MIRO-394392 format. One record per residue (C-alpha): x, y, z; residue number from 1. Coordinates in Angstrom, 1 decimal, decimal comma, always signed. Each point is the difference from the previous one (the first is absolute). Example, Ala and Ser with C-alpha at 12.3 -4.5 7.8 and 13.67 -1.06 7.14 Angstrom:
((+12,3; -4,5; +7,8); 1)
((+1,4; +3,4; -0,7); 2)
END
This chain:
((+56,7; -3,0; -20,8); 1)
((+0,0; +2,7; +2,6); 2)
((+2,9; +2,2; +1,0); 3)
((+0,4; +2,3; +3,0); 4)
((-0,2; +3,7; -0,8); 5)
((+1,7; +2,9; +1,7); 6)
((-0,9; +3,7; -0,2); 7)
((+2,3; +2,6; -1,5); 8)
((+0,2; +3,7; -0,1); 9)
((-2,6; +1,5; -2,2); 10)
((+2,2; +2,5; -1,9); 11)
((+2,7; -2,5; -0,8); 12)
((+0,6; -0,6; -3,7); 13)
((+2,5; -2,0; -2,0); 14)
((+0,4; +0,1; -3,8); 15)
((+1,8; -2,6; -2,0); 16)
((+0,0; +0,3; -3,8); 17)
((+1,3; -3,0; -2,0); 18)
((-0,6; -1,8; -3,3); 19)
((-1,6; -3,4; +0,4); 20)
((+1,9; -2,9; -1,5); 21)
((-0,9; -3,7; -0,1); 22)
((+2,7; -2,3; -1,5); 23)
((-2,2; -3,0; -0,5); 24)
((-3,0; -0,2; -2,4); 25)
((-3,2; +0,1; +2,0); 26)
((-3,0; +0,1; -2,3); 27)
((-3,3; +1,1; +1,5); 28)
((-3,5; -0,2; -1,6); 29)
((-3,3; +1,2; +1,5); 30)
((-3,3; -0,7; -1,7); 31)
((-3,3; +1,4; +1,3); 32)
((-3,1; -2,2; -0,7); 33)
((-3,3; +1,6; -1,0); 34)
((-1,4; -1,9; +3,0); 35)
((+2,2; +2,2; +2,4); 36)
((+2,8; -2,3; +1,0); 37)
((+3,7; +0,4; -0,9); 38)
((+2,5; -2,6; -1,2); 39)
((+3,7; +0,8; +0,8); 40)
((+2,7; -2,1; -1,5); 41)
((+3,7; +0,3; +0,8); 42)
((+2,6; -1,9; -2,1); 43)
((+3,8; -0,2; +0,9); 44)
((+2,2; -2,0; -2,4); 45)
((+2,7; -1,7; +2,1); 46)
((+2,1; -2,5; -2,0); 47)
((+0,5; -1,6; -3,4); 48)
((-0,7; -3,7; -0,2); 49)
((+1,9; -1,7; -2,9); 50)
((-0,5; -3,4; -1,5); 51)
((+3,6; -1,0; +0,5); 52)
((+3,1; +1,0; +1,9); 53)
((+2,1; -0,9; -3,1); 54)
((-1,4; +1,6; -3,1); 55)
((+2,6; +0,2; -2,9); 56)
((-2,7; +0,1; -2,7); 57)
((-2,6; +2,3; +1,5); 58)
((-2,6; -0,5; +2,7); 59)
((-3,6; +0,6; +1,1); 60)
((-0,9; +1,9; +3,2); 61)
((-2,8; +1,1; +2,2); 62)
((-0,3; +2,7; +2,7); 63)
((-0,5; -0,6; +3,7); 64)
((-2,0; +2,8; +1,6); 65)
((-1,8; +1,0; +3,2); 66)
((-3,6; +1,1; -0,1); 67)
((-2,4; +1,7; +2,5); 68)
((-3,6; +0,3; -1,0); 69)
((-2,8; +1,6; +2,1); 70)
((-3,7; +0,3; -0,9); 71)
((-1,6; +2,6; +2,3); 72)
((-3,1; +2,1; +0,3); 73)
((-3,7; -0,4; -0,3); 74)
((-1,1; -3,1; -2,0); 75)
((+3,6; -1,3; -0,1); 76)
((+0,0; -3,1; -2,3); 77)
((+2,4; -2,5; -1,4); 78)
((+1,0; +0,6; -3,6); 79)
((-0,7; -2,1; -3,1); 80)
((+3,4; +0,8; -1,6); 81)
((+3,2; +1,2; +1,7); 82)
((+3,3; -0,4; -1,9); 83)
((+3,3; +1,8; -0,2); 84)
((+2,3; +0,5; -3,0); 85)
((+3,6; +0,8; +0,8); 86)
((+1,9; +1,4; -3,0); 87)
((+3,8; -0,7; -0,1); 88)
((+2,8; +0,4; -2,6); 89)
((-1,2; +0,9; -3,5); 90)
((-3,6; +0,2; +1,3); 91)
((-0,2; -3,7; +0,7); 92)
((-3,2; -0,9; +1,8); 93)
((+0,2; -2,0; +3,2); 94)
((-3,6; -0,9; +0,9); 95)
((-1,3; -0,9; +3,4); 96)
((-3,5; -1,3; -0,6); 97)
((-1,1; -1,3; +3,5); 98)
((+0,1; +2,9; +2,5); 99)
((-2,4; -0,7; +2,9); 100)
((-3,5; +1,3; -1,1); 101)
((-1,1; +0,7; +3,6); 102)
((+3,2; +1,9; +1,0); 103)
((+3,0; -1,0; +2,1); 104)
((+3,7; +0,2; +0,0); 105)
((+2,9; -2,3; -0,8); 106)
((+2,5; -0,9; -2,7); 107)
((-0,5; -1,5; -3,5); 108)
((+1,8; -0,7; -3,2); 109)
((-1,0; +0,9; -3,6); 110)
((-0,8; -2,8; -2,4); 111)
((+0,6; +1,5; -3,5); 112)
((+3,6; -1,2; -0,2); 113)
((+1,4; +2,3; -2,7); 114)
((+3,3; -0,8; -1,6); 115)
((+3,4; +1,7; -0,1); 116)
((+1,9; -1,0; -3,2); 117)
((+3,8; -0,4; -0,3); 118)
((+1,9; +1,9; -2,6); 119)
((+1,4; -3,0; -1,8); 120)
((+2,8; -0,8; +2,4); 121)
((+0,0; -2,0; +3,2); 122)
((-0,8; +2,2; +3,0); 123)
((-0,2; +3,0; -2,4); 124)
((-2,8; +2,6; +0,4); 125)
((-0,5; +3,3; -1,8); 126)
((-1,0; +3,0; +2,1); 127)
((-2,3; +0,5; +1,7); 128)
((-0,1; -3,8; +0,6); 129)
((+2,1; -1,5; +2,8); 130)
((+1,3; -3,4; +0,9); 131)
((-2,5; -2,0; +2,1); 132)
((+2,3; -0,1; +3,0); 133)
((+0,0; +3,8; +0,1); 134)
((-3,7; +0,5; -0,6); 135)
((-1,7; +2,3; +2,5); 136)
((-3,2; +2,2; +0,0); 137)
((+2,2; +3,0; -0,7); 138)
((+2,1; -1,5; -2,8); 139)
((-3,1; -1,5; -1,6); 140)
((-1,6; +3,5; +0,1); 141)
((-3,2; -1,2; +1,6); 142)
((-1,3; +3,5; +0,6); 143)
((-3,6; +0,1; -1,3); 144)
((-3,1; -1,8; +1,3); 145)
((-3,6; -0,2; -1,2); 146)
((-3,1; -1,2; +1,9); 147)
((-2,9; -1,9; -1,7); 148)
((-3,1; +0,1; +2,1); 149)
((-3,7; -0,6; -0,2); 150)
((-2,6; -0,3; +2,8); 151)
((-3,3; +1,1; +1,4); 152)
((-0,4; +3,6; -1,1); 153)
((+3,4; -0,1; -1,8); 154)
((-0,1; -0,6; -3,8); 155)
((+2,8; -2,1; -1,5); 156)
((+3,1; +2,3; -0,4); 157)
((+3,8; +0,0; -0,2); 158)
((+1,6; +2,9; +1,8); 159)
((+3,6; +1,2; +0,5); 160)
((+1,0; +0,0; +3,6); 161)
((+1,8; +3,0; +1,4); 162)
((+3,4; -0,6; +1,5); 163)
((+2,2; +1,9; +2,4); 164)
((+3,3; -0,8; -1,7); 165)
((+0,4; +3,6; -1,3); 166)
((+0,1; +3,3; +1,8); 167)
((-3,1; +2,1; +0,2); 168)
((+0,3; +3,0; -2,4); 169)
((-0,8; +2,4; +2,8); 170)
((+1,6; +0,2; +3,4); 171)
((-3,3; +0,4; +1,8); 172)
((-0,1; +1,6; +3,4); 173)
((-3,6; +0,4; +1,3); 174)
((-3,7; +0,7; -0,8); 175)
((-1,9; +2,2; +2,4); 176)
((-3,6; +1,2; +0,1); 177)
((-1,6; +3,0; +1,7); 178)
((-3,6; +1,0; +0,3); 179)
((-0,6; +3,6; -1,1); 180)
((-3,2; +2,1; -0,1); 181)
((-0,2; -0,4; -3,8); 182)
((+1,1; -3,6; -0,3); 183)
((+2,8; -2,5; +0,7); 184)
((+3,5; +1,1; -0,6); 185)
((+2,4; -2,8; -1,0); 186)
((+3,8; +0,6; +0,2); 187)
((+2,7; -2,4; -1,0); 188)
((+3,7; +0,2; -0,4); 189)
((+2,8; -1,7; -1,9); 190)
((+3,7; +0,2; +0,4); 191)
((+0,8; -0,6; -3,7); 192)
((-1,7; -1,1; -3,2); 193)
((+1,0; -2,1; -2,9); 194)
((-2,1; -0,5; -3,2); 195)
((-3,0; +1,2; +2,0); 196)
((-2,8; +1,1; -2,4); 197)
((-2,9; +0,7; +2,5); 198)
((-1,7; -0,8; +3,3); 199)
((-3,5; -1,4; +0,2); 200)
((-2,4; +0,5; +2,9); 201)
((-2,9; -2,3; +0,6); 202)
((-2,9; +0,1; +2,5); 203)
((-2,1; -2,6; +1,8); 204)
((-2,6; +0,0; +2,7); 205)
((+0,7; -3,5; +1,2); 206)
((+3,7; -0,5; -0,8); 207)
((-0,8; -2,7; -2,5); 208)
((-1,8; +1,6; -3,0); 209)
((+2,2; +2,7; -1,5); 210)
((-0,8; +2,8; -2,5); 211)
((+2,7; +2,1; -1,7); 212)
((-0,7; +3,7; +0,3); 213)
((+3,2; +2,0; -0,5); 214)
((+3,4; -0,1; -1,8); 215)
((+3,0; +2,2; +1,0); 216)
((+2,9; +0,5; -2,3); 217)
((+3,4; -1,3; +1,3); 218)
((+3,4; +1,6; -0,4); 219)
((+1,3; -2,7; -2,4); 220)
((+3,6; -0,3; +1,1); 221)
((+1,1; +2,0; +3,1); 222)
((+2,5; -0,4; +2,8); 223)
((-1,7; +2,7; +2,1); 224)
((-2,5; -0,6; +2,7); 225)
((-3,5; +1,2; -1,0); 226)
((-3,3; +0,4; +1,7); 227)
((-3,4; -0,4; -1,8); 228)
((-3,4; +1,1; +1,1); 229)
((-3,6; -0,6; -1,1); 230)
((-3,2; +1,4; +1,4); 231)
((-2,9; -2,3; -0,3); 232)
((-3,2; +2,1; +0,2); 233)
((-2,4; -2,8; -0,9); 234)
((+0,5; -2,4; +2,9); 235)
((+0,6; +2,2; +3,0); 236)
((-3,4; -0,6; +1,7); 237)
((+0,4; -3,8; +0,5); 238)
((+2,7; -2,5; +1,1); 239)
((+2,2; -0,7; -2,9); 240)
((+2,8; -2,4; -0,9); 241)
((+2,7; +1,2; -2,4); 242)
((+2,5; -2,0; -2,0); 243)
((+3,1; +1,6; -1,6); 244)
((+1,7; -1,7; -2,9); 245)
((+2,8; +1,0; -2,4); 246)
((+0,3; -0,8; -3,7); 247)
((+3,2; -0,3; -2,0); 248)
((+0,5; +1,4; -3,6); 249)
((-0,4; -3,6; -1,2); 250)
((-3,4; -0,3; +1,7); 251)
((+1,1; -2,1; +3,0); 252)
((-2,0; +0,9; +3,0); 253)
((+1,2; -0,3; +3,6); 254)
((-2,3; +0,4; +3,1); 255)
((+1,7; +2,2; +2,6); 256)
((-2,3; +0,6; +3,0); 257)
((-3,4; -0,1; +1,5); 258)
((-1,6; +2,7; +2,1); 259)
((-3,3; +0,3; +1,9); 260)
((-1,6; +3,3; +0,9); 261)
((-3,0; -0,5; +2,3); 262)
((-2,8; +2,5; +0,6); 263)
((+1,4; +0,8; +3,4); 264)
((+3,6; +1,3; +0,3); 265)
((+2,7; -2,7; +0,3); 266)
((+3,8; +0,4; -0,1); 267)
((+2,2; -2,9; -0,9); 268)
((+3,7; -0,5; -0,9); 269)
((+2,3; -3,1; -0,3); 270)
((+3,7; +0,5; +0,0); 271)
((+2,8; -0,6; -0,9); 272)
((-1,3; -1,3; -3,3); 273)
((+1,9; -1,8; -1,5); 274)
((+1,2; -1,7; +3,2); 275)
((+3,4; -1,6; +0,0); 276)
((-0,6; -2,3; +3,0); 277)
((-3,8; -0,6; +0,1); 278)
((-0,4; +2,4; +2,9); 279)
((-2,4; +2,9; -0,6); 280)
((-1,8; +2,7; +2,0); 281)
((-3,7; +0,8; -0,3); 282)
((-1,6; +3,4; +0,9); 283)
((-3,7; +0,0; -0,1); 284)
((-2,9; +2,1; +1,4); 285)
((-3,7; -0,6; +0,0); 286)
((-3,1; +1,7; +1,2); 287)
((-1,9; -3,3; +0,5); 288)
((-0,3; -1,6; +3,4); 289)
((+0,3; -3,5; -1,6); 290)
((+3,1; -2,1; +0,8); 291)
((+2,8; +0,3; -2,5); 292)
((+2,2; -2,8; -1,4); 293)
((+2,5; -0,6; -2,8); 294)
((+0,3; -2,9; -2,5); 295)
((+2,9; -0,6; -2,4); 296)
((-0,6; -2,2; -3,1); 297)
((+2,6; -1,4; -2,5); 298)
((-0,3; +0,1; -3,8); 299)
((-2,3; -3,0; +0,0); 300)
((-2,5; +1,7; +2,4); 301)
((+1,1; -2,2; +2,9); 302)
((+0,0; +1,6; +3,5); 303)
((+3,6; -0,1; +1,4); 304)
((-0,5; +2,4; +2,9); 305)
((-2,9; +1,1; +2,1); 306)
((-0,3; +1,9; +3,2); 307)
((-2,1; +2,5; +1,9); 308)
((+1,2; +3,6; +0,3); 309)
((+0,2; +1,7; +3,4); 310)
((-0,8; +3,7; +0,3); 311)
((+3,1; +2,2; +0,7); 312)
((-1,9; +3,3; +0,6); 313)
((-3,5; +1,5; +0,0); 314)
((-0,8; +3,6; -0,9); 315)
((-3,6; +1,2; -0,3); 316)
((-1,8; -2,3; -2,4); 317)
((+3,2; -1,6; -1,4); 318)
((+1,8; -3,1; +1,1); 319)
((+3,7; -0,2; -1,0); 320)
((+1,9; -3,2; -0,6); 321)
((+3,8; -0,2; -0,4); 322)
((+1,4; -3,5; -0,2); 323)
((+3,2; -1,9; -1,0); 324)
((-0,5; -3,2; -1,9); 325)
((+2,5; -2,8; -0,5); 326)
((-1,5; -1,9; -2,8); 327)
((+2,7; -2,6; -0,3); 328)
((-0,8; -0,6; -3,7); 329)
((+2,3; -0,6; -3,0); 330)
((+0,6; +2,5; -2,8); 331)
((-3,1; +0,7; -2,1); 332)
((-3,1; +2,2; -0,4); 333)
((-2,6; +0,0; +2,8); 334)
((-3,4; +1,7; +0,6); 335)
((-0,5; +1,7; +3,4); 336)
((-3,6; +0,4; +1,0); 337)
((-1,3; +1,9; +3,1); 338)
((-3,4; -0,9; +1,3); 339)
((-2,4; +2,1; +2,1); 340)
((-2,3; -2,6; +1,4); 341)
((-0,7; -2,3; -2,9); 342)
((+0,5; +2,7; -2,7); 343)
((+3,2; +0,5; -1,9); 344)
((+0,8; +3,7; +0,3); 345)
((+3,5; +0,1; -1,4); 346)
((+2,1; -2,0; -2,5); 347)
((+3,6; +0,5; -1,1); 348)
((+2,5; -2,0; -1,9); 349)
((+3,2; -0,9; +1,8); 350)
((+3,3; -1,1; -1,6); 351)
((+2,4; -2,0; +2,0); 352)
((+3,5; -0,2; -1,6); 353)
END
């Protein structure tokens, strides 16, 4: 998919700060194989399938769900085991034991068929049970999903999938990086914080293999905007990827942003972020003579937008790019990657509300 791009004034900036809400459960799991490939699984429960439309004395049910599975990267291979467990009311397990081992998308129905008992009277159900004619994903409290997986380079394991049904505990604004004489200076900002214990910084030389190297204490609970900084004095002499995450008081960890600082000076910004209408602006400068381009990927790693970048201005050794993008994508979390030639030189998370 290619879209036409139009230049914009270099100094123009828009800021839009908002909490990110998703009303429907959308569980996302990513598993990295020791062989180098990544398995991304998305599960969205849609409807409750009951055994009868007339159920005075209880009923059995299953869950109809959508799935999207991608297996990407070097050595990508079909899995030996790929199953989902959808937990509903009173922690009842709805098992889906036949997800496509080689990836793909579609709809399926669980097969475990748990039961909802009556309370001794016809059409009578005690809370939180509901009558079969009123059963929905919400009323049946289907709000937790596990993934069972095994494959080449992936040992057998059951993992809990993250979901976007709740609000992030920090109202994240941006992550920026700047090359200094004594290292790389990382700066990030939040509009507010809730139950935020600490931030974690990780580094990588290839954007795939990460190593944790610093923790920065958070403000806990705060309604005031706050800016954090960290000077990395160990990785300033080479191109480095940075990953910023946040950890709650209960140990839950949320990835917030990615940043790439190359050996040569590069400037990069995506805004507004979050975007309310999938329209964003990119400012980018580069000292390389290679052609520049932008790629946008969804949560499953699939490319949903791709285009070249046209230079807006040249000054000395720097080339400046200033571009409006109309991504025409639904609400969600996306990864924006800017390329110089065949090398990724910038990465940033983008939230579309």
